[in-house]
C-alpha positions in Angstrom: 9.2 -19.6 5.0 11.2 -22.2 3.1 7.9 -23.1 1.3 7.6 -19.6 0.0 11.1 -20.0 -1.5 10.0 -23.3 -3.1 6.9 -21.6 -4.4 9.0 -18.9 -5.9 11.3 -21.5 -7.5 8.3 -23.2 -9.1 7.1 -19.9 -10.4 10.5 -19.1 -11.9 10.7 -22.6 -13.4 7.3 -22.2 -15.0 8.3 -18.8 -16.3 11.6 -20.1 -17.6 10.0 -23.0 -19.3 7.3 -20.8 -20.9 9.8 -18.2 -22.1 12.1 -20.9 -23.3 9.4 -22.3 -25.5 7.9 -19.0 -26.7 10.2 -16.0 -25.8 8.0 -13.5 -27.6 5.2 -14.1 -25.1 7.2 -13.4 -21.9 4.9 -10.6 -20.7 1.8 -12.7 -21.1 3.5 -15.6 -19.3 4.6 -13.3 -16.5 1.1 -11.9 -15.9 -0.3 -15.4 -16.0 2.0 -16.5 -13.2 2.1 -13.4 -11.0 -1.3 -13.5 -9.3 -1.5 -17.3 -8.7 1.9 -17.0 -7.1 1.1 -14.0 -5.0 -2.2 -15.5 -3.7 -0.6 -18.9 -2.9 2.3 -17.2 -1.1 -0.1 -15.0 1.0 -2.3 -17.9 1.8 0.6 -20.1 2.9 2.0 -17.3 5.0 -1.4 -16.8 6.7 -1.8 -20.6 7.3 1.6 -20.9 8.9 0.9 -17.9 11.1 -2.4 -19.3 12.2 -0.9 -22.7 12.9 1.4 -21.1 15.4 -1.4 -19.2 17.2 -4.5 -21.3 17.0 -4.8 -24.4 14.8 -8.6 -24.0 14.7 -8.2 -20.7 12.9 -6.7 -22.5 9.9 -10.1 -23.7 8.6 -11.5 -20.2 8.7 -8.5 -18.9 6.8 -8.8 -21.7 4.2 -12.5 -21.0 3.6 -12.0 -17.2 3.3 -9.0 -17.8 1.2 -11.0 -20.0 -1.2 -13.8 -17.4 -1.6 -11.3 -14.5 -1.8 -9.2 -16.4 -4.4 -12.2 -16.9 -6.7 -13.3 -13.3 -6.4 -9.7 -12.0 -7.0 -9.1 -14.3 -9.9 -12.4 -13.5 -11.5 -11.7 -9.7 -11.2 -8.1 -10.2 -12.5 -9.2 -12.2 -15.5 -11.9 -9.7 -16.3 -9.5 -6.7 -16.1 -6.8 -8.5 -18.1 -9.1 -9.5 -20.9 -10.9 -6.2 -21.2 -8.1 -3.7 -20.7 -4.9 -5.4 -21.9 -4.3 -6.4 -25.5 -2.2 -9.6 -25.7 -2.1 -13.2 -26.9 -4.6 -15.0 -24.7 -3.3 -18.6 -25.1 0.1 -18.2 -23.5 -1.5 -16.2 -20.7 -4.2 -18.8 -20.0 -1.7 -21.7 -20.2 0.7 -20.0 -17.8 -2.2 -19.0 -15.5 -3.8 -22.4 -15.4 -0.5 -24.2 -15.1 0.7 -22.1 -12.3 -2.7 -22.2 -10.5 -2.6 -26.0 -10.6 1.0 -26.3 -9.5 0.6 -23.9 -6.6 -2.7 -25.4 -5.5 -1.1 -28.9 -5.6 1.8 -27.6 -3.5 -0.7 -26.1 -1.0 -2.5 -29.4 -0.8 0.7 -31.2 0.0 1.6 -28.6 2.6 -1.8 -28.8 4.3 -1.7 -32.6 4.3 1.7 -32.5 6.0 0.3 -30.1 8.6 -2.5 -32.5 9.6 
């Protein structure tokens, strides 16, 4: 559970950095960080829960998480770009930056588990 707190601290840091640079784009930055944070938190929670029960289940969770993540992110980007009027550059920078940061954190966590 401590990693979820670290994940949230990273998300808040990215949000604070983005809003500090461009305060007029705080809504776009928030929406760009929200889904990558939520997906990473849910996947880490599922991995730690599976690690306690059956370590063999972790591979299945990681594979379904990868496919689910791509489907969810694709649908999210499609909905955001078609139904919400906003500045796309701050959104994409915050989305891609938080995606890379959270994915890197997950990789370090998984490396420490094995």
